[in-house]
N, C-alpha and C positions, 0 to 999 in steps of 0.2 A: 278771612286769611285761607289761603292755598300754602301748602308745604311742596317746595322742589321735591323731584324724586331723588335728589342725593340726600335727603333730610328724612327720608322713608325709613320707620322703624319696623322690626321684624313683627307682623301681628301677633303670632304665638306666644312674642314676649310679654303681652298683657296679662297672660295665664301665671307666667313666673313672678311677675311682679305683684301681682296680687297674693300669690303664695309669699313671697320674699321679697323685700325691694333690693336687699344686699346678693341673693341669688339673680336675680334679673340683671344687676349692674355687674356680677363676675362673669355671665354667659354673654351678654349683649355688647358690654363697654369694654370688658377685659379680656372677651374672648377665652374664656376659659370654659372646660367641660371636662365632666368625669362620668362614667357609664357605672351606672348599677342595675340588678335585675329589674327592678320596677322600670328604668328608661330602656333598657333594650327591649324588653316586652311591648312598651308603648312604642318604640319604634318600628317593631315587626307589624304592629297592629296598623301605625298608619301607612306602612310601605304597601300591606295588602290593599288598603281603602284607595291609596292613590295609585291612578291609572288614567293620565291625561289623554289617552287615546280610547278611554272607555265612555262610549254614550249609548242607552239603550231606550228605548218607548216601549211602555206598556200601558196601552189604553190612553187613559189619560193623563199618565205619568212619564215623563223625561229623567232619568238619572243619569248625571254627569259627575266623574272622580276626578280628583286632583285640579280641580279649577282656581287659576290664578285669580285674584282679587286686589285691589287695592282702593285708597282714599285719597284724594289730595285735600280733604278737608280734617281728615284726622291725621293724616301723615302717616300710613301704613302700608305695607303691602304683605302679601302672604298667600296661602294655599288652603281651599277648604277641601276638608277630606270627602264630603260628597254634597253635591247640592241637587234637590229634587226640583224639579220643575213640574207645578202641579196646573192643570188646564183650568182657567179661571176667566172670567169676561173683566176681572179687573188688573190681569196681569199684562206684560207687554209681549211684542211680538219678538220672535227669534229666527235669526237667518235659516233658512232652507225648511222651516217648520209653519205649517197652517195652524191658525189659531193664536191665542194668546194665553201665555204661562206666566204664573207667580213663583219665583224661587223660594225655596226653602233650604235653608242650609241646614246639614247635619255632620256633627263634630264628634269622631269616635276616640272614646277613652278606655283605658286597659284595666282599672281599677273600678271603685265603686262611687256612687253618687257621694259628694263632697256636702258638708253642711257650709262653706264659704261660696263665695260668689266667681271664685278664679274660672272656672269651665264657662259659667254662664256669662261671663263679661268677655270671654274669648269668643263665643258663639255668637254674642250680640254685635260683636264688632264685625263680625264676618256678615252678619245680615246688613248693617250699616253701607258696608263695601257695598255689596250686591246692588243696595238702594241708589246708590250714588251712580254705579256703571251703568247700571241697567235703565236707569229714570223710572223705576217702579214706585208702586205705591208702599206705604211703612210696612214691613213684613210683622206680623204679629206676633208670631208663634216659629220656633225651630226646634231641632232637636240634639239632645246630647246621648250618644250609644254607649253605654257601660259595658266592659268585657266580662266581670266576673257574674254580675247577675245576667248579663247577656239581653239586655232589654234596653229601648230607648226610651229618654225620658222627655217631655214637653217642657220647653222653658219660655215661659211668657214674656216677651221682648217689651216690657212697659217703660215710660219715659224715666222711672228712677233709676233703672239697668243703664239706659241710654245716656242719661247725666254722668252717671258713674264712669262709663267707659270714656266721655269725652275730658273728665277732671282727671282721670288716671293717667290719660295719653298725653296731656298737658304736662304733667308732673314728670314722666318719663322723656319727654322731649327736653325738658329743661335740664334734667339731671343727665342726659346723653349730650347736649350741648358744653355742659361743665366738665364732660370726663368723670365724673363723682361718684365713687360708690360708697353707698350709705353704709353706717355700722347701724347693727340691731342687736336687740336682747335675744339671747339662747331660748330656746323655746323647745318642747317635744317634739314638735315637727322637724328640728335639725336632724334628728337620728334618721328618717328618712330620706335626706337629701343627699343625691348623689356628690355633692361640693362639699361636704361637712369635711372632709381632708384639705380641702384646699381654703374653705372660708375661716376653719379652725373657730366655732364659736366659742369653744370652752376658754379661748385666750382671754374674752370679754369680761369672765368672771374675776381675773387678776386685778387686786385693785390698783388704784393708780399710784404712781411715785410720790405725789404729794400726798394723799391719805396715808399711805405706808409710813412716811415721814412723821406725819402729825399723828399717828396711832403709837410708834416707837417713844416719841417725846412725852406724849401721856403717862406711857408706862414708867419712864423715868421721874418723873414726877413723883 
């Protein structure tokens, strides 16, 4: 199955979806957004990394910034912060360049490495887009650069991570098709979310009317 361009989802949304399905729906279905310090710092970091006119060659390495990518098989499009092309006999040919080159995406994040797979899923999705676009061999490894420790972390793009990307995107497409915003249980992570004042997670702690009436009747007895 291939998706039409009109049905493409924003690639970066997979990171939001992995963090919180409701957050993703508020942003990508309801088109709601709120800025906080974390999102402002993250946007500034991405603005510095994104320069679609920037490309440089350093020996056996070509660095390209702000590279648009897409996948008809996954139904997504977006922009890679940085794509490094490493000279390799296993790579692909590039227009205007001699030799063969293997692409390696590098995604920039403002904070610290996370325990969850949210960032790794976004990175893996970028790699899968590059594989489809460039008809290149499977990209085995990519990198996440975190701003607070100021270092890059290698991510192995294994079969488990790839299947998780496919499964998650199927769920995202279905929710988007239905224009459905899921309900979620409040968690500690809600405090760090820029949309908490729009989402109002505390409201979900209020008991239902049915439960309230039942409890009042029990009191009367």
